N, C-alpha and C positions, 0 to 999 in steps of 0.2 A: 322090328322094321315092320312096317306098312303093308299089311294084306290090302292087295287091290281085289277087292269079292264082286263079280258080277255072277248074274243069274242068265240060265244059258236056254230057253224054250227047246221044244221037240223040234223047232224050223229053224234053230238055228238063232233065232234074236234073241240079243241080249239087253237087261236092264242095271241100274245098277242093285246092290242088295237092299233088301226091302229093312226096314224096321225091328221086323220080327225075325231075322236071321239070328241063330244062336250059333256061337263060336267058341268052342273049347279045347284045353289041353288035355292029352290022355295023362301025361307024367308031368304034373308040375315043378317037378325037381330039376327038369331041362328047359321046359319053356312054362310062361302063361300068357295068358291072354288080358293086354288091358283095353278098356274103352271100345271091345267089341272087335278090332280092326290093328291092333297093335300088338305083333309077337315080339314078347321081351323073354331074352335067355337069361336062367337063372342056376344053370350048372352045365358041364360038357355031357354029352351022351346023345341019342334020338327020342324023339318023342311026334305020335302023330296028334294034329289038327284036327278037329273036327267042327264041321258044319253043319247045319241042321234048321231045317226053313218049313213049316205047316204052311202048306197053302191050298186052297180049291181042293179041301179034304184029302191034300195027298202029304206024306213026309218025302220033304228032299233032302239027301244029305250026301256030304262028298267029306273028303278025306287030303291029307298033305300031310306026308313024314318029314317032319326039321330034322337036320343033326346040327348040334352046337359044334363048336373045334376051335382052338385059339392057338395063336402064336407062341412060340415059346422063349419069348423074352421074359429077362427079370428085372424087373426096377426096382432099386433099392431108394427107398427116402425115409433120411435122416431128419429128426427132429430133435433140437434147429439143424438147417443145414449146413453152419458155421455158427461157430461161438468166439466170442470175445471173453478172457476171464483175467481178473487180478491174481497177482501171486497172491496162492494160500485159498483163493476160492475155489467151489467143486463144482460141479453137474453132473446128471446122468441122462446120457443121451438115449431115445429111443431110434427104433429103426423098424420098417413095414416094407416088408417085398411083397410088390404086386406084378403080376403077371398078365396074358390074356388082355392088354391094352388095358391095364390096371382096372378089371374087370373083377379080378377076385383076387385077394391076400395067402400066402405061405408063410407059413410059420415055421421057424428053425432056432434053433439053440445057440448063439453065438459066446465067441471068444473074443478080447477086445484087449489092443495093443496099439502103442504108439510109437513114430516112427522116430521120435527124439525123445527118451526117457529122462532127458536132465531137462527140460522143458515143460514136459507132464508126466503125472504118474497117472496109470488106467489100471483099474480092479479087471483083471482079467474077466473074473464071471460075470460082474454089475456092470461093468462098462465106466462107473462112476471116476471122472475124470478133475484133477486139482491140479493147478497151475502152478509151478514148483520155480521160476525162473522165465523172464521176461524172452520172448522169441516166439516163431509161429512151429506148429507140429500137424502133425493127422492122427488121427484115432480110427484106426481100422478094424472092421468088423470080418469075421470069419465064422462062416456058421457049420452046422453039423452035416447037415444035408446038402448044403447048395457051396459052401467051400467061401472062398474069399469073395466076398460082395461089394466090396469098396470101403470110401471113409468120408470123414469131413476133416474140413480145416478146423484149428484151434489156433488162435492169437492170443497169448499171455504179456499182460502188462505189469507194468511195476507200479506196486498201489501211490 
């Protein structure tokens, strides 16, 4: 988020933040400051953002506590999202789990399976998928931590 920083005098007059203003994060594992006025989240938790300005022989300081939290959605991204194989051809899909608006990635250990084992054979541990006969099937991923996280479509064609 972009910080709108103003300096307020003792009489209530306001002015834009001068070039000498220094803005820092007290916990860069939660937020960092980009280009002095952009606060970027780097993890969940809370951190103090502190601004300081040396002017007219005085050191002015103020601070703001920032909390970073996120939504609990889990978005599985299969690579590739779908695949066409010839009979006898194999490939190994990959899967990344995103959360928090796709700002965080989560790890898990997956077991892989097929919706139709007469069309594709799937190695349960590695996910390596081999086309057996023409048709369509789905390859499912089931995580140790997150359970069933989704599937990808497979089309097998005759050579």
